C-alpha positions as CSV (number, residue, x, y, z in Angstrom):
1,M,20.0,134.7,-16.7
2,T,22.5,131.5,-18.9
3,K,25.5,134.2,-18.8
4,A,25.0,134.8,-14.7
5,R,24.5,131.8,-13.4
6,L,27.7,130.4,-15.3
7,L,29.2,133.6,-13.5
8,R,28.6,132.0,-10.4
9,L,29.4,128.9,-10.9
10,S,33.1,130.0,-12.5
11,V,33.5,132.1,-9.3
12,V,32.6,128.8,-7.0
13,L,34.5,126.3,-8.9
14,V,37.6,129.0,-8.9
15,S,37.6,129.2,-5.3
16,V,36.9,125.7,-4.6
17,F,40.6,125.5,-6.7
18,M,41.9,128.4,-4.8
19,I,41.3,126.8,-1.5
20,L,42.3,123.0,-2.6
21,L,45.9,124.9,-4.2
22,I,46.3,126.0,-0.4
23,I,45.8,123.1,1.0
24,V,48.3,121.6,-0.9
25,Y,51.4,123.8,-0.8
26,W,51.3,125.9,1.8
27,D,50.2,122.7,4.6
28,N,53.5,122.8,6.3
29,V,53.6,118.9,6.2
30,G,52.3,119.3,2.0
31,T,52.8,117.4,-0.2
32,A,55.7,118.8,-2.7
33,H,58.6,117.1,-1.0
34,F,57.0,113.5,-1.1
35,Y,58.2,110.4,-3.2
36,L,56.2,107.8,-3.3
37,H,57.4,103.8,-3.6
38,T,54.2,101.7,-4.0
39,S,56.1,99.0,-5.3
40,F,54.8,96.2,-3.2
41,S,51.6,95.6,-5.6
42,R,51.1,98.8,-7.5
43,P,54.3,98.3,-9.7
44,H,55.1,101.3,-11.9
45,S,55.7,101.3,-15.4
46,P,58.6,102.3,-16.9
47,G,59.5,106.2,-17.0
48,A,55.6,106.7,-14.5
49,I,56.0,109.7,-12.3
50,P,55.7,107.7,-9.1
51,G,52.7,109.9,-8.2
52,I,49.2,109.6,-8.5
53,T,48.2,108.1,-11.8
54,A,45.1,107.4,-13.7
55,G,43.9,103.7,-13.5
56,E,41.6,101.1,-12.5
57,D,42.9,101.6,-9.2
58,W,40.8,105.7,-8.8
59,E,37.7,103.8,-10.3
60,A,35.6,103.6,-7.3
61,L,36.7,107.2,-6.1
62,P,34.2,109.9,-5.7
63,D,34.2,112.6,-7.6
64,V,35.8,114.5,-4.9
65,D,38.4,111.9,-4.2
66,E,39.7,111.8,-7.8
67,F,39.9,115.4,-8.3
68,L,41.8,115.9,-4.7
69,A,44.1,112.9,-6.7
70,K,45.1,114.4,-10.2
71,L,46.1,117.9,-8.3
72,L,48.3,116.2,-6.3
73,S,49.8,114.6,-8.8
74,S,50.4,117.9,-10.4
75,S,52.1,119.1,-7.4
76,L,54.7,115.8,-8.2
77,K,54.5,116.8,-11.9
78,Q,55.8,119.8,-11.2
79,N,58.3,118.6,-8.6
80,S,59.9,115.6,-10.0
81,S,62.3,117.9,-11.6
82,I,63.6,118.9,-8.1
83,P,66.1,117.1,-7.8
84,R,66.7,114.9,-4.2
85,K,69.0,115.3,-1.2
86,T,71.7,113.4,-2.1
87,E,71.7,110.5,-0.3
88,Q,74.1,110.3,2.5
89,L,75.5,106.9,4.0
90,L,74.2,107.8,7.8
91,V,75.7,104.1,9.0
92,Q,78.8,104.5,8.3
93,G,81.2,103.3,11.4
94,S,80.3,100.9,14.4
95,S,80.1,103.6,17.2
96,K,77.7,102.4,19.5
97,P,75.5,105.0,21.0
98,V,75.7,106.6,25.3
99,V,72.6,104.6,26.1
100,S,71.1,106.7,28.7
101,N,67.9,106.3,29.6
102,L,66.9,103.2,33.2
103,E,64.6,101.4,30.7
104,E,67.0,101.1,27.5
105,N,70.1,100.2,30.1
106,V,67.4,97.2,31.9
107,R,67.6,96.3,28.5
108,G,70.5,96.9,26.6
109,Y,71.3,96.4,22.9
110,D,72.1,93.9,20.7
111,W,75.0,95.3,18.0
112,S,75.2,91.3,16.7
113,T,74.8,91.2,13.3
114,H,73.1,88.1,12.6
115,N,74.8,87.1,10.4
116,D,74.5,82.9,11.0
117,R,71.5,83.3,10.5
118,N,69.4,81.8,7.5
119,I,67.6,84.6,5.3
120,L,64.0,83.7,4.8
121,D,62.5,84.0,1.8
122,Q,60.5,87.4,2.9
123,E,58.7,88.1,-0.2
124,K,56.5,84.2,0.3
125,L,56.4,85.8,3.7
126,Q,55.0,88.2,3.1
127,I,52.3,86.3,0.5
128,E,51.2,84.3,3.2
129,R,50.8,87.1,6.1
130,Q,48.8,89.4,4.1
131,R,46.7,85.6,3.0
132,M,45.6,85.1,6.1
133,L,44.8,88.2,7.6
134,R,42.8,88.9,4.5
135,E,40.9,85.6,4.8
136,F,40.3,86.3,8.4
137,C,38.8,89.3,7.7
138,A,36.4,88.0,5.6
139,N,35.7,85.1,7.0
140,S,32.4,86.0,8.1
141,S,32.1,83.3,11.2
142,F,35.4,85.0,12.6
143,T,33.8,87.7,14.8
144,F,35.0,90.4,16.9
145,P,34.6,94.6,18.2
146,T,34.7,96.6,15.5
147,K,35.6,94.4,12.6
148,E,32.8,95.1,10.4
149,R,32.9,98.2,10.3
150,S,34.1,100.5,7.8
151,F,37.0,103.0,7.5
152,D,34.7,105.4,7.5
153,D,33.1,104.7,11.1
154,I,36.3,104.8,12.5
155,P,36.6,108.2,15.0
156,N,39.1,110.4,14.0
157,Y,40.9,109.3,17.6
158,E,41.3,106.4,16.7
159,L,43.8,106.8,14.0
160,N,46.7,108.0,16.3
161,H,48.5,105.7,15.3
162,L,49.5,106.1,11.7
163,I,51.8,108.6,11.3
164,V,52.9,109.3,8.2
165,D,55.3,110.4,6.0
166,D,55.1,112.4,3.1
167,R,57.7,112.6,1.3
168,H,58.7,108.9,0.8
169,G,54.8,108.1,0.8
170,I,54.9,105.8,3.9
171,I,52.2,104.9,6.8
172,Y,53.6,103.3,9.8
173,C,51.0,102.0,12.1
174,Y,52.8,102.2,15.2
175,V,51.8,99.5,18.6
176,P,54.0,99.6,21.8
177,K,55.9,97.4,22.8
178,V,56.6,96.2,19.5
179,A,59.7,98.1,18.8
180,C,57.7,101.0,18.0
181,T,60.3,103.4,19.9
182,N,62.9,102.5,16.8
183,W,60.9,102.6,14.2
184,K,59.4,105.9,15.3
185,R,63.1,107.0,15.1
186,V,63.2,105.7,11.2
187,M,59.8,107.5,11.0
188,I,61.3,111.2,12.0
189,V,64.5,110.5,9.6
190,L,62.6,110.0,6.7
191,S,60.2,112.7,7.1
192,E,62.8,115.3,8.3
193,S,59.9,116.6,10.9
194,L,63.0,117.3,13.8
195,L,65.7,119.1,14.2
196,D,69.1,118.7,16.1
197,Q,71.1,122.4,15.8
198,G,68.2,123.2,12.7
199,V,69.8,120.1,11.1
200,P,66.9,117.1,10.4
201,Y,68.7,114.1,12.2
202,R,70.0,111.6,9.8
203,N,70.6,109.1,12.6
204,P,68.1,107.2,13.9
205,L,69.7,106.5,17.3
206,D,70.7,109.9,18.1
207,I,67.0,111.2,18.5
208,P,66.6,111.7,22.2
209,R,63.4,108.8,23.9
210,E,61.6,111.9,24.8
211,H,61.4,113.5,21.5
212,V,60.4,109.9,20.1
213,H,57.0,110.0,21.7
214,N,56.1,113.4,21.6
215,T,52.5,113.7,20.0
216,S,53.8,116.9,18.3
217,T,56.9,115.1,16.5
218,H,54.7,113.3,14.1
219,L,52.0,113.6,11.4
220,T,49.4,111.4,12.4
221,F,46.1,110.8,10.6
222,N,43.8,112.2,13.3
223,K,45.9,115.5,13.3
224,F,44.5,115.6,9.5
225,W,40.6,117.5,10.2
226,R,43.0,120.5,12.1
227,R,44.9,120.8,8.6
228,Y,42.0,119.6,6.0
229,G,38.5,120.1,7.2
230,K,36.1,118.2,5.3
231,F,38.3,117.4,2.5
232,S,40.4,114.9,5.3
233,R,39.0,111.5,4.9
234,H,39.4,112.1,1.3
235,L,43.1,113.2,1.6
236,M,43.5,110.0,4.2
237,K,41.9,107.1,1.2
238,I,44.5,108.8,-1.0
239,K,47.2,108.1,0.8
240,L,46.2,104.9,1.8
241,K,45.6,104.0,-1.6
242,K,49.1,105.4,-3.3
243,Y,51.0,104.8,0.6
244,T,53.1,102.1,1.4
245,K,51.1,100.8,4.7
246,F,53.4,98.4,7.4
247,L,52.9,97.7,11.1
248,F,54.5,95.7,12.8
249,V,53.2,92.5,15.4
250,R,54.3,90.5,18.4
251,D,52.3,87.2,19.7
252,P,50.0,88.8,22.2
253,F,50.5,87.1,25.4
254,V,54.5,87.8,24.7
255,R,53.4,91.9,24.6
256,L,51.7,91.8,27.6
257,I,54.6,90.6,30.0
258,S,56.7,93.1,28.2
259,A,54.3,96.2,28.9
260,F,53.7,94.3,32.6
261,R,57.3,94.4,33.1
262,S,58.2,97.6,31.2
263,K,55.2,99.7,33.1
264,F,55.3,98.1,36.4
265,E,58.7,96.5,37.2
266,L,60.3,99.7,37.1
267,E,59.5,103.2,38.3
268,N,56.7,104.6,36.5
269,E,55.1,108.0,38.1
270,E,52.6,108.4,35.2
271,F,51.4,104.7,35.5
272,Y,52.3,104.4,38.7
273,R,49.6,106.6,39.7
274,R,46.7,106.1,36.4
275,F,47.1,102.9,36.9
276,A,48.9,100.8,39.3
277,V,47.2,102.6,42.4
278,P,44.2,101.4,41.3
279,M,45.1,97.9,40.4
280,L,46.9,98.1,44.2
281,K,43.6,99.1,45.8
282,L,40.9,97.2,43.8
283,Y,42.2,93.8,43.7
284,S,45.2,94.3,46.9
285,N,43.3,95.0,49.0
286,H,45.5,97.9,49.9
287,T,44.6,101.6,51.1
288,N,46.6,104.8,51.9
289,L,49.3,104.5,49.2
290,P,52.4,106.4,48.7
291,T,51.8,109.0,46.2
292,S,55.0,108.7,44.5
293,V,56.3,105.5,43.0
294,S,59.5,106.0,44.5
295,E,57.7,105.6,48.1
296,A,55.4,102.9,47.0
297,F,58.7,100.6,46.0
298,G,60.9,101.2,48.3
299,A,58.2,100.0,51.1
300,G,57.4,97.0,48.2
301,L,54.0,97.8,47.2
302,K,54.1,96.8,43.5
303,V,51.2,95.4,41.5
304,S,51.1,91.8,40.6
305,F,51.1,90.2,37.0
306,S,48.0,89.2,38.6
307,D,46.8,91.8,39.3
308,F,47.1,93.4,36.2
309,I,45.8,90.0,34.0
310,Q,42.5,90.8,36.5
311,Y,42.2,94.4,35.5
312,L,42.5,93.4,32.2
313,L,39.3,91.1,32.5
314,D,37.3,93.8,35.2
315,P,34.8,95.0,32.5
316,R,34.6,98.4,34.9
317,T,38.3,98.4,32.9
318,E,36.5,99.4,29.3
319,K,33.3,101.0,30.9
320,M,36.1,103.3,32.9
321,A,38.1,104.4,29.3
322,P,39.1,102.4,26.8
323,F,42.7,100.1,27.1
324,N,45.8,101.8,27.0
325,E,48.0,101.7,24.5
326,H,50.3,99.4,25.9
327,W,47.9,97.2,26.0
328,R,45.2,97.6,23.5
329,Q,44.9,94.4,20.5
330,V,46.4,95.3,17.8
331,Y,43.2,95.0,15.8
332,R,42.1,98.9,17.4
333,L,45.2,99.9,16.7
334,C,45.6,99.6,13.7
335,H,42.6,98.3,11.6
336,P,43.8,95.4,10.0
337,C,39.8,95.1,8.0
338,Q,39.6,98.6,7.1
339,I,43.2,99.1,5.9
340,D,44.8,97.0,3.5
341,Y,48.7,97.2,4.6
342,D,51.1,95.9,2.6
343,F,54.1,94.8,4.7
344,I,52.9,93.0,7.8
345,G,56.5,92.2,10.1
346,K,56.8,90.9,13.5
347,L,58.7,91.3,16.6
348,E,59.9,88.0,16.5
349,T,61.6,88.2,13.0
350,L,62.6,91.8,13.2
351,D,66.0,92.0,12.0
352,E,65.1,90.0,8.4
353,D,61.8,91.7,8.5
354,A,63.3,95.1,9.1
355,A,65.8,94.8,6.4
356,Y,64.0,93.7,3.9
357,L,61.0,96.4,4.2
358,L,63.3,99.3,4.3
359,Q,64.3,97.8,0.7
360,L,61.4,97.7,-0.7
361,L,60.9,101.0,1.0
362,K,64.1,102.2,-1.0
363,V,65.8,104.2,1.9
364,D,67.9,101.6,2.6
365,R,71.2,103.9,1.9
366,L,69.5,106.1,3.8
367,L,69.4,104.4,7.3
368,R,69.7,101.4,9.0
369,F,66.9,100.3,11.3
370,P,69.1,100.3,14.6
371,P,70.1,97.1,16.5
372,S,67.4,95.5,18.0
373,Y,66.9,94.8,22.3
374,R,67.6,91.5,23.3
375,N,64.6,90.0,24.0
376,R,64.1,89.3,27.2
377,T,60.3,89.0,27.4
378,A,60.6,85.1,25.5
379,S,57.8,83.6,24.2
380,S,59.5,80.1,27.1
381,W,58.7,82.4,29.4
382,E,55.1,82.3,28.7
383,D,54.3,79.5,30.8
384,N,56.6,80.7,34.0
385,W,54.7,83.9,34.5
386,F,50.8,82.4,33.9
387,A,51.1,79.4,35.7
388,K,49.4,81.5,39.4
389,I,47.0,82.7,37.0
390,P,43.9,80.6,37.3
391,L,42.6,78.8,34.1
392,A,39.5,80.3,34.0
393,W,41.7,83.5,33.9
394,R,43.6,82.7,30.8
395,Q,40.9,81.1,28.9
396,Q,38.9,84.8,29.3
397,L,42.1,87.2,28.5
398,Y,42.6,84.3,25.2
399,K,39.1,85.6,24.0
400,L,40.2,89.3,24.7
401,Y,43.1,89.1,22.4
402,E,42.0,85.5,20.4
403,A,41.6,88.0,17.2
404,D,45.0,89.4,17.4
405,F,46.5,85.9,17.8
406,V,44.2,85.0,14.7
407,L,44.7,87.8,12.0
408,F,48.5,87.7,12.8
409,G,48.8,84.0,12.0
410,Y,49.9,83.5,16.0
411,P,49.5,79.9,16.9
412,K,46.8,79.6,20.2
413,P,48.4,79.1,23.0
414,E,46.5,75.5,24.1
415,N,49.4,75.3,27.2
416,L,48.4,77.8,28.7
417,L,44.7,76.9,28.3
418,K,44.3,73.7,29.8
419,D,44.7,71.7,32.9
């Protein structure tokens, strides 16, 4: 009887082990090629394999998580002798790309070197940004929707902004209107997730914009369920523990202005049909609107900034569907109180932050962050953009985005919130 039980137990264990091996070794992203850089808060001892190791970080993990961690660690050890591809300096020369996209033509690239800028003390800056974020997340008197839920409470569809690079052990949460196009390009180059005539892209700016925003290009957390089934959350937690996690943020009101300019001042067929038409009907009393954005623009029918603000404040908006990602709050996109980010960058200090981050990730010899757009949506514009917005609306709008202001250290725009 005892032998039969032992035999059955052995069969079960072998089956589970084989399933895990299949997950690890046959997945088309896999872990056979990732190289982890976690120097921010978890430095490795000399000679340590930069992978998943036993230690105090793992004491709180459930048994399944620990088993998966050890399995992934053994995979790394077996592949540690495989040499990495020769690093290439990918920013040789100073040739500028041919920019054909209308939006990029409107914005323009800033190719200045910024050599005259003061060098920020990035290490102290990061410590302060993370300290502020963690303090407010832990502050029970400061509340906002979803703050108290755990990572397990976040539905998979809300994890679609977390892009994973297993090759270098990086997780990037992208925020639209915060240089996310170029950061997505960087992630594509690092993960080698997109090929050009059979060869991975090496220069971020060579990647066409339409491919950058194609959801099939990136491995994101919300895709884990299809790949790993019931093990998906365990693997997410392991990667969140061991990978370097970063995001970039921006002054919330300036981000809104940028989103409005990009999606409603330029001809955009999708946004015209999905958002502009309802706004024009609801807030400008227009009927029988043209079916195409070019016809509407030709007739002078455009959404006003006032229409856009009314749409954001309208309780019916969220009841119909969650905010579009271009104006959805950062705390809803990236879950900063559930995910302990290692690096918080800001668009206002993009050049310095990007250069420092690539150094910390140890990929600065592989690529350079693409030159930033000239910042045409400046903070000083807020007064002009909000001049015709009623005070009560401005105050409501601040409450709607208050968590983003507070968590990421942006000052309350007092001049907009008083008479």
